[in-house]
N, C-alpha and C positions, 0 to 999 in steps of 0.2 A: 556599415559596410560601404566603404568608399566607392568600390566598383559598381555598386547597386544604387547609386544616387544618394548615398549617405543615409539610406533607410536603416532602421533596425532590422536585424536578421529575421525575426519572426514576421515583420511586415513584408519584407522583400520576398520571403518564401510563402507568404499567405498562410502562415501557421497561426496557432491560436494566440489570443491575448492572455498572458499568464495571470494578470490581475483578475480578469473575468473568470478564468479557470478556478482561481483560488476562492473567489467568493461563492461560486456554484458548489465547489467541493465542501466548503464550510457548511452550507445549507444542507447538502446531502448527508453529511456526517451528523449534523444536529438532528435531522429527521430520522435517520437510521438508528440513532442511539436514544430516541425518545427524549431529546433535549439534554441528555446527560453530558454529552461532549459538545461544547459550544466554543469553537476556536475563536480567538481574536488575534489579528495580526498587529503586534505591538511595535514592530519595526520593519520597515521595508527598505532594502538596500539594492540599488540598481548599479551594476558594475559594467562599465564599457571596456571589457577585456575578456580574453579567453583564459579559463582557469589552467593552472599549471598541473601537468601530469606527474605521476609518482616519480618518473625518471627525469623530470625537469623540462620535458618538451612542452612548448606552447604553440598553439595554432596562431597564424595571422589570418586576417580576413581572406587573403588570397589562397593560402594553403587549406583553409577550411572549405572554401568553395570547391577547390580541387578534390578534396576528400568526398564531399557530398556528391559530386558529379561522377567520380570514379572511385568507388568504395574501396578498391584494393589499395588506394593511396592513403587511406586513413591511418593514423598513428596507432601502433600497438607497442606496449600494452596501453589499454584505453583508460585505466583507472586514474582518477584525479588524486592529487596530494591532499588528503583530508586534513592532516595536521597543519599544513600551511593555511588552509581555509579557516580552521579553528583559531589559529593564532592571529591571522590578519584581521579577523572580525571580532576578536575577543569573545568568542562563543562561550567558552567555559567560564569566563568571568561573569558573563550575563546569566548563565545557569546558576552559578554560585550566589549571585546577588538576587536570585529569584525574579529576574526580569523576564525570562523566557522559560518555556518548558520543553520546546523542541525547535528544530530548524527545518525549513523547507528550502531546498535548492531547486531553482528552476533553470533549465538549460535546454540546449539543442541536442539533436542526435549526436552521439559520440562525444558528449560532454564529459563522460567518465564517472557519473554518479551511480551508485547502487540505488535500487528502488527504496530501500530502507536500510539503515545501519545503526546499530546501537553503540553508544559510547558511555563512559563513566564507570564507576566501581561496580564490579560484578556484571558487566555487560556480557550478553550471550548472543548466540546466533539469532538474527532477526532478518531472515531472508538474505543475509550477508554475514561475513565474519565480523565478530565484535571488533571495534576500533581500539586497539591496544594503546598503552601509554596515555590514557585519559583518566587515570584513577584520582587525579587531583580535583576532579569534579565532585561536588557534594552529593550528587545523585545520578542515577542512570538517565539517559535521554536518547531520543531517536532523531536521526538526521534523515529526512525524506529526500528523495531525488525524483523530481518530476520533469517531464519533457513537454515543452510548449509546442512541439510538433503534434502532440496528441491532445486528447480531451479529458473531460472529467471522469469518464468511464475508466480510463487507464490510471488516473490518480486513485480511484477507489480500488482498482486492482492492486496497486502498490500497498494500500492500507490493508486490503484483505490478506495479502501474503504476510504482512507484518503481524496481523492478528493470528494467522495460522501458526507462525513461529512462536508467538507468546503463549498461545493455548497449548501447544505441544509441550512447552516448557512447564506450564502450570501442572499438567497432568502426567509429567514424566515418570513419577513414582506410583502412578495409579494403574492397577491392572484389571483386566476382565471387565465385567459389567459396570464396575465403579468408574471406569474411564469414560466419562460422558462426552468428552471431546471426540473420541473415536466413534461413538454412536452418532453424534451430531453430523459428522461428515460422511456418513454412509450414502451411497447412491446405488441405483438399481444394477448397474453394470457389475459392481463388486459384491453387492448384497441383494440378489434378486428378491423382489417383493418385500424387502426390508429397508428400503430407502428412507432416509430422513431428510436432512437439508442439503447434503452434498458439500462440496468445497468450492473454492474460488473458481476453479476451472471446470468443474463438473456439477451441473444442476442434477436434481434427482433422476432425470431420464437421459442424461447425456451419454453418448456412446464414444466420444473422443474429446480431446482438449478443446475448450472454447465452444462447445456444442450447445449453446444456450438457446438455440432456435429449434431444437428437436421437437417434432410434433407428436412423438410417441407418448402414449399415456402409460403411466406406471403407478403402482401403489406406493404412497409415501406417508410417513407420519410427521411431515414437516410442521403441521399446525400445532402439535403438542408442545413445541418449544415456546409458543406464545404464552403458555400457562405454567412455565417452569416456576418452582421445582416439581410441580405435579406433571409427570410425564405419562400419565395414563391417557388413553384415547385410541380410537381406531384409525387405521390408515384410510386414505381416500385416493381416488384417481386424480393425477395432476399431469399437466403438460406445460409447454412453453408459455402459455398465456399467463401463468402465475407470476412469471418473473421477467416480463417485458418482451416476450415473443422474439428473442434473439438479440435484444439490445443489451450491450455490455453494462452500461450504467444502470439500467433497470434491474438486471440480475443482481448486481453487486449490492444495490440498496436493499433489495428483497432479502438477500442472504444475510446482510448485516443486521437487519431488523429482527431476525430470529435469535440473535444472541440474547441470553437472559439479562435482565436489567432490574432485578429486585434485591431487597435487602436480605441479609442472613448469610449463612455459610454451612457447609457440610464437609466433615473430615478436613477442616482447615482451609478449604477452597471456597472463596466467596461466590455467592450466587450471581453477583453482578459482574 
């Protein structure tokens, strides 16, 4: 940013270090998945440029600072040109050569990235519309969009919504009590005295979005998911102390650690 003494944008704005964010995220995901998911960054590319939007618009350092200081001057539509990014960095080639499994895009506010977006053959809704015209990839893959204005808690939120989309897809043909995903995400506000783990935005006792610090005690059977596929067990009283007392990162790690992670399957759906 020339007008800010040549500093990088995140440094000038006193935002987060994306490399530190990434390493902390890797460790949180490894811990939350009981070691099952252990990311490795196999290639890191730093680009001294603003990404091109879908309509061809590109910020300059000056116009971006004007946007940040006067939000009504930010460009709309905001979305980035994903196909240009995939082509410029040979992403699908790297997927097809089995060099990478997914992509993490780190940017600034109004960078134009979805939190997560699925591409490849058979791609489906993953907290964003599937990226079309990517069927030449040999497999589906997810493109994450992180903001280095934010922290690891928000990165885990992106992953949480990705997980919600995928689990809804997995159980899309399962009805009634056999739909274990619908049971997993119960919280007291929608299922009084029948709360289980809740969802990304609602802990078992939440009364509104992002209400992870609610001190109200409610009955929940969240613990039974640690013993999956055995879901017998009695509910107990829980409150915000279980999931970090209002801390976003604490809640999301707690929530993800309740996902089943054992071998086997039932009705064609894996236990893991």
